[in-house]
C-alpha positions as CSV (number, residue, x, y, z in Angstrom):
1,M,-0.4,-67.8,-83.5
2,A,1.7,-64.9,-82.2
3,D,3.9,-65.3,-79.2
4,M,2.8,-62.9,-76.5
5,H,6.5,-62.2,-75.6
6,S,7.6,-61.3,-79.2
7,P,8.9,-57.8,-79.6
8,S,5.8,-56.7,-81.5
9,A,3.6,-57.9,-78.7
10,T,5.4,-55.8,-76.1
11,N,5.0,-52.6,-78.2
12,H,1.5,-52.1,-76.9
13,A,-0.3,-48.8,-77.6
14,K,-1.4,-46.8,-74.6
15,E,-4.1,-44.2,-74.3
16,F,-3.4,-40.6,-73.3
17,I,-5.7,-37.7,-72.5
18,A,-4.8,-34.6,-74.6
19,F,-5.5,-31.1,-73.3
20,H,-4.6,-27.5,-74.0
21,I,-2.8,-24.8,-72.0
22,G,-2.7,-21.7,-74.1
23,A,-1.7,-22.5,-77.6
24,Q,0.1,-25.7,-76.6
25,T,-1.1,-29.3,-76.4
26,F,0.0,-31.7,-73.8
27,C,-1.1,-35.3,-72.8
28,I,-0.9,-37.6,-69.8
29,D,-1.4,-41.3,-69.4
30,I,-5.1,-42.1,-69.2
31,M,-4.4,-44.7,-66.5
32,A,-3.6,-42.0,-64.0
33,V,-6.8,-40.1,-64.7
34,R,-9.7,-40.7,-62.3
35,E,-12.1,-38.1,-63.6
36,I,-12.5,-34.8,-65.5
37,R,-14.6,-32.1,-64.0
38,G,-15.4,-28.4,-64.6
39,W,-13.6,-25.6,-62.9
40,T,-15.0,-24.6,-59.5
41,P,-13.2,-21.8,-57.5
42,A,-10.6,-23.2,-55.2
43,T,-10.0,-22.1,-51.6
44,P,-6.4,-20.7,-51.4
45,L,-4.0,-22.2,-49.0
46,P,-1.6,-19.9,-47.2
47,H,2.1,-20.3,-47.9
48,S,1.5,-22.8,-50.7
49,P,3.7,-22.8,-53.8
50,S,2.6,-20.4,-56.6
51,F,1.4,-23.3,-58.8
52,V,-1.1,-24.6,-56.1
53,R,-4.4,-22.8,-56.8
54,G,-5.9,-24.1,-53.6
55,V,-8.3,-26.9,-52.6
56,I,-11.8,-27.9,-53.7
57,N,-14.3,-30.3,-52.2
58,L,-14.5,-33.5,-54.2
59,R,-17.4,-35.5,-52.7
60,G,-16.2,-34.8,-49.2
61,A,-12.5,-35.2,-49.8
62,V,-10.1,-32.2,-50.0
63,L,-8.5,-32.1,-53.4
64,P,-5.5,-29.8,-54.0
65,V,-5.6,-28.1,-57.5
66,I,-2.4,-27.4,-59.4
67,D,-2.4,-24.7,-62.0
68,L,-0.6,-26.6,-64.7
69,A,0.2,-23.5,-66.7
70,T,2.1,-22.0,-63.7
71,R,3.7,-25.3,-62.9
72,L,5.1,-25.6,-66.4
73,G,6.3,-22.0,-66.4
74,L,3.7,-20.8,-68.9
75,T,1.4,-17.7,-68.6
76,Q,-1.2,-18.2,-65.9
77,S,-4.8,-17.5,-67.0
78,E,-7.7,-16.7,-64.9
79,P,-9.9,-19.8,-64.9
80,T,-13.4,-19.6,-66.3
81,A,-16.3,-22.1,-66.6
82,R,-14.6,-23.3,-69.8
83,H,-11.6,-24.6,-67.9
84,A,-11.3,-28.2,-66.7
85,V,-9.8,-30.0,-63.8
86,I,-8.3,-33.4,-64.6
87,V,-8.3,-35.4,-61.4
88,V,-5.2,-37.7,-61.4
89,Q,-3.6,-40.2,-59.0
90,S,0.1,-40.9,-58.7
91,A,1.0,-43.4,-56.0
92,H,-1.1,-42.3,-53.0
93,Q,-1.5,-38.7,-54.0
94,V,-4.7,-37.4,-55.7
95,V,-4.7,-33.9,-57.2
96,G,-6.5,-31.8,-59.7
97,L,-4.7,-30.4,-62.7
98,L,-6.2,-27.1,-64.0
99,V,-6.1,-26.9,-67.8
100,D,-7.7,-24.7,-70.4
101,A,-9.6,-27.5,-72.1
102,V,-9.5,-31.3,-72.6
103,S,-9.4,-32.1,-76.3
104,N,-9.4,-35.8,-77.0
105,I,-8.0,-39.3,-76.3
106,L,-4.8,-40.3,-78.2
107,T,-3.7,-43.9,-78.7
108,L,0.1,-43.9,-78.9
109,T,2.7,-46.6,-79.3
110,P,6.0,-46.2,-77.5
111,D,7.9,-45.6,-80.7
112,A,5.6,-42.7,-81.6
113,I,6.9,-40.8,-78.6
114,Q,10.2,-39.1,-79.4
115,P,12.6,-38.3,-76.5
116,T,12.6,-34.7,-75.2
117,P,15.2,-32.7,-77.2
118,E,18.5,-32.2,-75.5
119,V,18.2,-28.4,-76.0
120,A,15.3,-28.4,-73.5
121,S,16.2,-27.2,-70.0
122,E,16.6,-29.7,-67.2
123,M,13.3,-28.5,-65.7
124,A,11.5,-29.1,-69.0
125,R,13.0,-32.7,-69.2
126,T,11.8,-33.3,-65.6
127,F,8.2,-32.6,-66.7
128,V,8.2,-33.7,-70.3
129,K,8.7,-37.4,-70.9
130,G,8.7,-37.0,-74.7
131,V,7.0,-35.4,-77.7
132,V,4.7,-36.6,-80.4
133,A,4.3,-35.1,-83.8
134,S,0.7,-34.6,-84.7
135,G,0.1,-32.9,-88.1
136,D,1.8,-29.5,-88.0
137,S,2.1,-29.4,-84.2
138,M,3.9,-31.2,-81.4
139,I,2.2,-32.7,-78.3
140,S,4.3,-32.9,-75.1
141,V,3.8,-36.1,-73.0
142,L,4.0,-35.1,-69.4
143,T,5.3,-37.2,-66.4
144,I,2.5,-36.9,-63.8
145,H,4.6,-37.8,-60.8
146,N,7.1,-35.0,-61.4
147,L,4.3,-32.4,-61.7
148,L,2.9,-33.0,-58.3
149,P,4.2,-31.2,-55.2
150,E,6.3,-33.2,-52.8
151,P,4.1,-34.7,-50.1
152,I,4.6,-33.1,-46.8
153,L,5.3,-35.6,-44.1
154,D,3.8,-34.8,-40.7
155,A,6.3,-34.8,-37.9
156,A,3.4,-35.7,-35.5
């Protein structure tokens, strides 16, 4: 019988949701994903960062939507009905991430995720936890917490 604390037992595979932004593929930990929904136009918020598309109504709750392409410094696209919003939770913050399309679920072991290359900018390493080789392409594993805007604390 295998010891639950052996090195091989601690090398548990985790599931990730893979999605596309332009020609690139990214993934995030499935445990942070609450739901995936279709794109609905967001109401813009004045003076918000350029990567914040606005807010949408999620069953009575106000959900901020982040344009992940803009947040990652990629070319912003005009969302269509084919785009998706991945609703994620990090700590007490719930936001929607606008992506071009959700592709599949990946099961990855920690040793399958290579560290972000040293040649990447500091900003890239802030958002990208690592990369995974998948056939002829690379999939970037994103750190959800660093993608979200800093919560604004009310002085009231």
